[in-house]
N, C-alpha and C positions, 0 to 999 in steps of 0.2 A: 141534705145536700142544697136545700132550697135557704134551709136556715143558714148555713153556711155561707153560700153567696148573698144572701141580705145583710148580714152582720160586716162581709168585706166590703160591701158599697156604703154602708154608712162609717166605716172607719174611714176609708177614702175620703169623704164628704165632710167628714170633720176635719182631717188634714188640709183639707183644700181653703175651708173655711178658715181655720187657723193661720192658716200661709196669706190669704187675704189680708187678715186683719193684720198680721206683721208688715206686710208691704204699705198697709193704707197706714200704721204708725210711721213707718219709715219716711212718707212723704208727707206728713202732717206738717200744716204752718203753723208755731207756734204765733201767740197774738194775734189769733185771725178774729175778725169782727166785720162781716160782710155787710151791716146792718148800716157803716158809717163811711164816710167819704175821708179821703185826707184833709178835707177842713175841717170836718168835723172832729177828727182826730185831733189835730192841732189844737185847735180852739178849745177843745176840753182837758188840755194839758197845760197847768199853771207855771210850769217851767218853760214853754215856748212864747209865752205870752207876748214878747217883744217880736218874735218872729213873725206871729199871728199879725200884729201890727203893722209891720212892714208889706206882707201879703194884702192886706187890706189897700195899703196905701199906693202900694204899685199896680192895684187891679189883679194881680196873678190869684187872687182867691177865687177869682171865677175860673181859672183854669183847674184849680185843685178840686171843686165841687161839680166839675162837668164827668161826662161818662168817658173820658178820653182815661188812658193808663201811663201814669207818672210814680217815680221815685223821690222822695224828698228826704234830704240830708237837711234835718233842720237845727239849727245852733240854739244852746239854751240861752236863757236871757245874761247869765253871768258872760258867756263870751261876746255878745252883742253889747256889752257896756262899752266896749273900746272902739266900736265903731265909728270911724272918721267921720268927724258933724259936717265933712263939707261931701260926705258921700249919702249922707240922711238927707242934707237940705238941696239936694239935685236931684230930680224924678228920674231923671233917665239914668245916672249914676245908679241911684238906690234901685232901680228896676235891673239894671245890670248885674248888681251884687247879687240879689234874691234870686235873681236866675239861674246865677251859678250854682244855686243849690238843690235846681229842680231838674228832672232827666225824664223825657219819655221814656215807656216802658218801664217792667219790674226789676230789680235789680239785688238779688239777694246775698247777705254775706257767705252763704255756704259755694256761691258760685262766682266768688271774686279771689280765687286761689288759683294761679297767681294773679297779681293785681290787674285790675283792667283799666284802662282809660275811658273815663265814661263821657260821651257827647252831652251837654249840659242845653239847657231852654236858649242862653244866650250866645250859642254858637263854639264859648270855650269845652274845654274837656278837662275832666280834673281826674285825677288817682284813685281809684277805689280798691280796697281789700277787704280782707275778712276784718280785720280790725280798726281802718283808719280810712277815712275821706280828707283828701289832702294830709295835712299834718294835725287833723284834729283825731280825737280817738271816737271809735262808735259806743258809745255807753249802754243804749238800749236798742238792740238789733230788730230788723224784719218783723215792722209790726205791717200785719195785711190787712187791707181793707178793699171795701168793694171797688175802687178806682187807683189801687197802687199801693205802695209800701212806703213807709215812714222809716227814717234810719235817723236816731237823735244822737248829735255830735256835740262833744265840750268845748270845740272853738269854732271860727268861721273858716271858710274857704274863697282866701282873698281872689279877687279878678286879676289874675297876671295879662301882661300884656302878650301879645306873640310877637314873636321875632321881628315881624313887618313893622308892629306898633312900636316896638321896643325902637327902630332903626328911625322912626317918623319922630319920636318922641327925644330921642336924645340927637336931632339933627344939629343944636345949635353947642351941642357939649363935644363931638366928635367930629373930626373932619372925613372919617370913614363913613359915619352914617348920612353926612350931607351928599358925600360922592354917591353912595348906593341911591338915593334919592334923586339924584341929577340924572341917571341913566332912564326915568321915565319918559316917554315918547307916546306920541301919536301915530297908531297905527292902522293901514288901512284894513277894513273887515267889512265885508258886505252882508255879513249874516242877518245884521238887524237894520241893516240900513230901507232908507223910503225912496224907491225910483220915480223921480219927477216928471223925467221922458226919456227918450232914446235920440241919442246924435245921429241924425239922418246922413251924415258922411261915414261915420265909422258904424254905426249899429251898435255902439256900446250905450249901454245905461246913465245915463245923467243923474246922481244920487243927489239928493235935498242936503244941502249943507250943514255937516255936524251930526249926522246921523251914521256915517260910513266910514268914523274911524272910533278907537277904542283907544285906553290908555296902558301901554303894558312897559315893563320893566324889565331892561334886560339882566337884570340879576335874577329875575323869579323865571324867564324863559331859559336861561344858560346854566345858571348854577343848580338855587333851588329856590321854591315857591315857599316863601319865609312866611305868608300867612295862611300856609296848609295847617289846620289845627289835627288832622288825621296823622301827622308825622311828628317825628322830634326830632329837635337839632342842637347840636352844640355849637355855638356860638361866639368865636374870639371878635372882641372888639380892640384894637390896639388905641392907642392915646395918641395925640396928634402928633407927639417927635418919633413916635416908633412907625409909626404909620408912613410919616417922611422920609424915614429913614430907609425903610423898602421901596418907596417909591424912587429914590435917588438910587439906590445900588440896580434898580430895572431900568434908568432912563438911556443908557446905552443900547438896549437891546430892544427899543421900540422907536428909533429916529425916525423923525416924519419931517415936514416941511416946517413945520411952527412947533415953538415950547409946549404950548397950551394942548396940540393932539397929544405928542409925545408923554406929556404927565398923565393925560385921559389914559392912554393906553398901559401905561406902566400900573397905575392906579387900579385898573381893571385886573390886571396879571396879580397884583396883591391881594386885592379885596376877593377874586373869586375861590381863593385856596384859607379862605377864614373861616368856613360853613361845614360841618360833617353830619352826616347822617347819623340819630342814635344821641341818647340822652348819655352823659359821664360826667359822673360828680366827682369834686376833688379827686377823693379815695379811689377814683375808678380811672382818671386820666392816666394813660401810658405816656412814656416819655416820647414815644411819635405816633401821630395822628395820620391818616392818607387821606386825603381830598376827592372830591368827585374826579378831579382832572387827573388823577396819580400822584399828586405832591406829595411830600413828605412834608410833616408841621411838625416841627420839633415843639414841644412842651415843656420849659422851664416853670413850674408850680410857684417858684419863689418870684415871679414876676406878677404874677396872678395878681390884681389889688382891688377887686369888686368881682362880687358875684352876684347876679340878676337871675331870681327865678321866671321862667317865660310859659306861656300856657301849653306850647310845644316845644319845651325844651328849657335848656338852661344857657347864659349867655354869661362869660369871663371880659371883664378887662382887664386889658394886661399891657405893660409896659414894654413888651417887647417879642417878636420871634423871627428868629435870626434862619430866614430860608435860605437854603442852598441853590444859588443860581444856577448851578447845572440839573436842578429840579424842574425849575421854573422855565427853562428854554428846552423845549421838547423836541426829539427827534420828528421829522418831515417823512411821509413814505407816500409816494403817489404811485397806484397800481396802473401798472399797463395797461388792463382791459378798459381805462376810462381816458381814452384821446378827446380831445374838443375839437380837432379837426386836422385835416391833412393838404399840406402844398406842396408845388412841382418846385424846381429849382429857382423860378422865377419870383415864388412867392403868392401864386395865383391857386388860391381853393381847389381842390380837385378831389374827386370821388374814386380813388381806387381800385378799377376794376379790369376784367380781361375775359371778352365775347358773353359782355351783358352778366357775368357773374362775381359777387365780391371776391378782391383779390384780399381783403382784412378777415383775419381768423380769430374768433376770441376763443379759445381751447380752454377745458379742464384737464387739468396734468394732474401728475404725482410726483411729489419729490422723494429721492431715495433716502436723503440727508436728514430731512426733517418727519418723513414719513406722514406726512400732511400734503391732500390736495390743494390747489392753487388754481390760479386762473391766470392766463397769459395773453397777450397780443401778437400774432404773428403775421406779418406782410408777405404776402409770397405770389410772384406770378401778374404783378401789377405795371410792369414795362415804363416804369418812371423812373428818369435820372434824377436821383439827389433826392428823393422823395422823403418829406419830412411830416412826422406825427407830432402833433401840439400836445402838452402837458403843462397841468398848472399845480402849483403850491400855494395855496392861500396863507394870509396871516401868518405869513413867515417872518419872525423876528430877525433885526439885524445884527448879522455878525458871522464868523466864518464858520462854514460848513466845509465837512470832508463829503464829498460825492460817491455814491455806489449805486451798481444796479444789478440786479439779477435776470441775465439772458440764457435759457438753459439751452437753446438750439437744440433741444431734443429732437425724436424721430418724428419723417415724415415722408407719408407713402406718396409715392409717385408711380403711376401705371403698376402695384402689384409689390413695387421696391423701394425698401427703405434708404434713402440718399440724403441726409445729412451733409453739409459740407460748411467749412469754415468760411466766412465772408467778413466783412470791417462796417461796424458803424458808429456811430459819433452822436455826443449829446451837444449841442449847442444850448449856452446859459441865459437867458434873459433875451434875447433877440436872436431871430432864425439867420442861420448865414454867419455867425460870429462866436467867438469865445467858445470853442468847442473843448470839449474835455472828452478823451484826454489828449487830444491835438486834433489838427485839421485833418489830418490821416486817417484819424479814427483807431478802433482797437478793434482787432481779431476776437471774434466770438468763439469760442471753443465749443466744440461739440459735447453736449451732456454735461454741461456745465450748470449744476444749480448752487454754484457757493456766489455770494456778493463779492464783484470785483470792484477795487477801488480806482476810481476814475482820475481824481485830482479835487482840488479845492477851490471853493468858489466865496468870494465874500457877499452878502448881501446887504447892501449900503445902508439901505433904508427899511422899515418895516411896510409889509405888504404883500404883493402879490408877484410870484416868480413863473415867467414864462421858460418853457424846456423845449426842444423839440429836438426829436429822436431821429437822427437823419441818415438815410443810408448812401451808398456808394454812387458817384456820378457815373453810372452805367446802366444800360438798358437790360442786361444781361440778368436772365433769373436765378441763375447760379450765384452771382456777385451782388445783388442790390435788395437781398434779403434784410428784413428786421425783425427783431424779437426783443420782448419786453416782458418780463413779470414784474417787478417794481425798480421805482427810482429813490433810494434812499437818502436823506439830509442829515448828518451827523452833525449839530454843534460843537465845534473845537475849542472848549473852553477850558 
């Protein structure tokens, strides 16, 4: 029995040893020499002599002989023969180019399935797969040394501009690029500001001039940050004729007091829908893309006249994108739970209260037609004749709108009883006390009506802000002067 037990343990021990060896073999890294640094490995390979020369010239050789960890994609000598002499002669450009082939951390080909976008020393990102680095083929893979990994490639990885750099470099070629750059402004930012003193009258800090503002671009903040190397974009550049065609098409909907401001607003309405997130090659481009603001971008591949690769995506110069105006002029919805103020019949600001208790209720409700919850405003027991509640729609294009509201007038408990009643309310457009929809006498608010009610039309004569005043009946009776609103909807009549 003892002999059998001993033999059994020996057998299991042998199995464990065999399993461990197979696991070690599985994890073993080929081309391994931990006695060398990356710089040693590169300098010892005659086919990488030119790359080694550029490492020395740019000072990046010191990086690759340090204890930090890197991955280097080193182009062979033949690949560097055609490198632009202007890059070689400019130390900054050459360093940028060489750094485009070096990344922190270790990257092995076995971990590049699917392809990954690797952050490089120059701040760019380059696509790395099991067989390629950008468009270059990996000819010798995964050479593992003491401070990282060497991949030998048969071509260079050019330093592509990101989308923002492309805009800057094409500002004299394309009106669209010049316009986007014009959206850069100084904005107040106290984060890094230096306080010189405190205003004795206001108690507010006085900042040292030049330290309390930063440059911000409206396109970056409202559309996409075109400098972001961590994202990929497909960016359409309209040639000047196409850009102006779309601006002229939209000018009537962005009327202001001056021609310049109208054109500026129309230009933004065009430009904001010329970038989408994600990289679409020509083969992948669909007939329609959807912009961040939900606008359909119709793509005619026959109108693409040039393709430009970017470090964070791809750009197409295109001779026309025929936007549908209906997509560019959106429906506006103003929520009832967001009032801006309350006024009595004389236009005096008031705070509707009864017995020191608010008479304005912001309620969470359920719509049985949509099976969704919603929030509304309900004014009750306020005792103010012709109470008005102010609402505001901003950035409203100049067009005729069909105006709707949803005012459910659903259940209200008073002393334990449900007592909804029909009452009248009206909507003053633009100015309190006039331009009433549907009429000066108002609209009866039916009980438990969760549907949109058409009130009439409103012509917004110029682009900008529209104030609206939901107004109760001219009575102090609590069964007559109630107000209720889920939302107001302004639908462009195009």
